[in-house]
N, C-alpha and C positions, 0 to 999 in steps of 0.2 A: 504494500499499499504506500509506503514511504517513497519507494522508487517511482511509482506512478505519479505521485504529487510532484516530485522533483522534475520528472520528464514534462509534465504539463506546465509547470512553472517555467522551465527552460524554453519550451516551445512558445509559450505566451510572450516571454521576453524577446525571443528572436523575431516573432511576427511583429511585435510592437516596434522594435528597432528598425526593421526593414520598411514597414508601412509608414512609419513616422518620418522617413527621410524626405527632405524637400527636393524640388527639381534640381537645385544647385548641387545638392549632395549626390544625386543620381547622375550628375554630369550629362544632362540632356543637351546635345549639341544643336545650336541654332545655326542655320546657314548665315554666312557673313554678308549676304546680299539679298536683295529682293528684285523681282522682275515685274514690271508693269507694262501693259500694252494699251494702245488706243488706235482707232482707225483714223487715217487722215481724212476720210469721208465715210460716214455711216451708210451711205447709199451710193452705189456705183452702177454704171451701165454694163451689161454683159460684154465681156471681151475687153473692157477698159482697164486701166491700171487700178489695182486695189492695193493700197499701201498701208501697212501697219507700222506704227511707231513703237519701238521697244526701248524702255528705259531700265537700265540696271543700276541700282543704288547700293553703295557700300553701307550696310546697316550695322557693321561691327564697330568695335572700338580700336581697330588696328588696320594697317595698310593691307590691301589684298592685291595679289598679282593675277591678272587675267590674260588668257590667250585671246587675241582679237584679230579678226580677219579684216584686212585693209579693204576699203571699197564701200564700207557702210551699207551692207546689204543683209544683215542679220544671219549670216552664214553659220555662225556657231550656236544658233538656237534651234531647238527642235520646235517646229510650229505644227500644231495639229489643227485640222479643219474638218468639221462635220457638217452635213446638210441638215435640213429641218427634221429629217427622219432619224437622225443620230448616226447615220452611216458615214464612214470616212470618205472624204472627197478624193477622187483619183488625182494622181500627179498630172501636171500639164505635159502635153506632148512637146518634144523639142520642135522648134520651128525648122522647116525645111524649104529649100528652094533649088532651082536648077542653076548651075554655074554656066559660064560662057560656052562650055563644051557639052552642055546638056546632062551633066552628071548631077545626081541628087546630093545636096549638101545639107548637113544638119547643123543647127546652131549649138555651139558648145559654150557653156558658161566658163570663162577662164577666170580663175582666182587671181587676185592681185597681190597675194602674199599674206602671210600670217606673222603677227608680231605679238609681243607681250606689252602690257602696260600696267602701271600701278594706279590704284584708286585709294585715296585717303578716306577716312571715315566721313560719311555724308556726301562724298563726290558721286557723280553719275556718269554713265556711259550711255549715249543716245545713238540709236541706229534706226534705219528704216528697212523694212523687208517688203519687197514686191511680191505679194501673194500670188498674183496672176502668172508669175514666172515659175512658181513652184506647183501650183494646183490649178485644176481645170475649173474655172469659175465662169464658164460660159452659159450655164443654166440659171435662169432667174430663180430667186428664192432667198431664204434666210440661211446664213452660214454662221456657225459658232466656231470661235477661234480661241486657242490658248497656246502660249509659248512657254517653253521651259529651257532651262540651262543646267547642265550638270555641275555640281559643286564638289570638287575633289577634296575639300577640307572635311566636309561632313559625309561625303560619299552618298549624296542624295540628289534627286532632281528638284530644283526650285521652280515651282510653277507660277505663272502669272495669273492675273485676274482673267476670267473669260470675257470675251466681247462678242457682239453680234454684228454681222455685216449683211446688208440687204443688196442683192443684185437684181436690177430691173432689166426688162427686155430692151 
């Protein structure tokens, strides 16, 4: 009986110690940045440029180092687009044309280079992402968009706010 009381007391002390820990004691890692998106225009014509603005803000209390693709096109963000039914929107088809010899030529997006940059606490990195170059937005309707970027410090995806874009005929 005495051993049972000791075991119950020990178990109670252990559970109280673990459950009584604060978030800081558990060392829950917060991402050092946030991602916010907005549409340059909430309504666009089918086939027209559909640009989203991406703002990454250093929300930490220390300098962060980011990989950045030159050219300001949102290339290092994952951008997800769903239609009004919740289905993923297909990727845009590369543009093609015939060259002077009648051969079919495909448009290839050429990167302009990757660099790193430092953001101090509170500083922002602003980019624009042409959605119509990534996704087929030729069908009229409402599209739901969310961007995310991987954080190597916390090993998690940092997701933006979701936004809605309307495509008209």
